[in-house]
N, C-alpha and C positions, 0 to 999 in steps of 0.2 A: 535395595533398589531393584525395581522390576526391569527385566531385559527380555526383549523378544528379538531373535535373530532373523533379519529380513534383508539379505544382501541385495535383492533386486531393487530395493528402494533407492540405491545409489543413482539410478537413471533419473529419478525425480529430483534428487538433491543437485545433481550436476546438469540438469536440463538448461537449454539455451533460453534465456528470458525472451528472445525474439520469437520463440515458438508459442508464446502464450496466446490464448484465444482472445481475440478482440471481437466482442459481441456474444451472442448466444452460442454456446459450445454445440448445442444440438443442431444449429444451422451451419456452423463453420466446419466442424469435424468431417461430416460426410462429403464435403465438397473438396477436401484436400486430396492430393494424389498420393496419399500415404495411408492406406487402409490399416495395415498392421500397426504402424506407429500411433494412428488415431484410435486404435482399438475397435474399428468398424469391422465386423465379422461377417455380416450378410446384409443384403439390401434387396428391395423390391421396387416397383414403380413409385409407390407412395409412402414407403416406410424403410427403416433400416434398423440393424441390431448393433448395439454398442455395448462393450464390456464396461461395467462400472469400475472406475478407478479406485474406489474405496469399497470393495465388495464386502457384503455380509457373510458370504460363503464363496468358495471357489465356483466360478461359473455364473455369478451374479451378473445378469445382462439386462439391458433395457431395450424394449421395442418402442421406436420413436417415429411418429409421423413426420414426414419431411416438411409439411406445412408448419409454420410457426404459429401455434395456437394453444392457448392455455385452457380452453373450455372444451370438454368432452362433447357437449351438446352441439358445439359449432362445427364439428367435423362433418363433411359430406358423406354420403353413403359409400361412395367408391373408396374413400380414405379409410372409413371404418372397416370395410370388408378386407381390404389390403392389409391393414394393421392386424386384424384378427387372424388372417391367414399366416402372416409372418410370425405372429405370437405362437401359433400352432406349430409352425415349423421350428421355432426356437425351443419349445418344450421337447419336441422330438429329438432335436440335436443334443439337448442337455441329457436326455435319457440315454442316448446312444454313447455319448462321450464320457459322461461321468457316472451313470448308473445310480442316480439318487433314489431314496425311498419315497420322495414326494417332491412337489414344487409349489412354492407360493408365487402368485402373480397378482399385481394390483397397482393402482395409481394413486398418488397423493393429490386429491382434487380439492380445491378451495384455497389455493394460495398458500402463504406461509403458515397459516393455521393448521394445514393438513400435514406439515412436516417436511415438505420437499425443499430442497435447496434451489431448484430451478422451477419456479411455479408458473412461468408464463409460456412454457412449451411442454405440452402434454407428453408424458412417457409412461410406459408400463414396465415396472420392475418384474423380472422373472428370476426367482432365487431357488436354486436346487436345495433340497433339505435331506438330511440323513437322520436316521434314528440316533439319538444321543449327540447330535451336533452342538447341542447346548450343554457343554460340559462344565467342569469346575473352573475353567479360566475366566469366562465372562461372569459367572456367578460369584466366585470368590475373589478373583484378582481384577475384576472389571477390565479384562483384556481379551480381545478376540484374536485368535491365531488363524491366519489364512495359510493353508498348507501347500499352496501352489502359486507360482509366479504367474502374473497376468499373461506374459508372453506364452507360456506353456498352455494356459487355458485357451488363449486365442487359437493356437495351432489345433488343439483337440476339438474345439467347437467347429472351426472352420472345416476341418476334415469331415466332421459329422454332418454338417450342412451340405457339403460337396457330394455326399453319398445319396442324398435325397433326390427323388424324381423331379426333373425340371430344373435342376441346379446347373449353373455354368459358372466357370471361373477362368480367369485369364492367367495371371502370374502367381508366383509363390506368395507375394505380399498383398494380393488383392482379395477383397471380400467376395464371398459367393453371391451370385446374382440369381434372382427368381423373377419371373414374369407370370403373374396370375391372370392375365388377360384371356 
């Protein structure tokens, strides 16, 4: 039998069914008054950064335009620029907080055929990578081991975002705010 010890997953098992997301999670989550619980780590006027609940690696984040749009070509210039600036800040925060050897960034464009589970709201995956992060576990055991709890990653990234120029933050559970205007 394969076993992977992940005690932080008990939060998911014991979650309140009333807290499930009704509608597009990328529209609902940033509107809640619970950034930490919703895993929203940073936001700007037209986009926000959300930790992936099922990360490929620790620090796997998504930069998401606030507008509900599935087509990259349909985004207006102001949203594209804001999204790109927040993606740049996200890469900087990942480098500060986690010191990866590299970063993968990309979108799943083209609906379900492109491999995304949410295909009608554009989002950019930003995944920190380390030399050797593809080890024997996924190759031999078809199991990926995530070595840090999402709550710990949220805190580390939030602190790294907060150190950046132009950042502002209110409370301990709030996302970092940027204004690129």
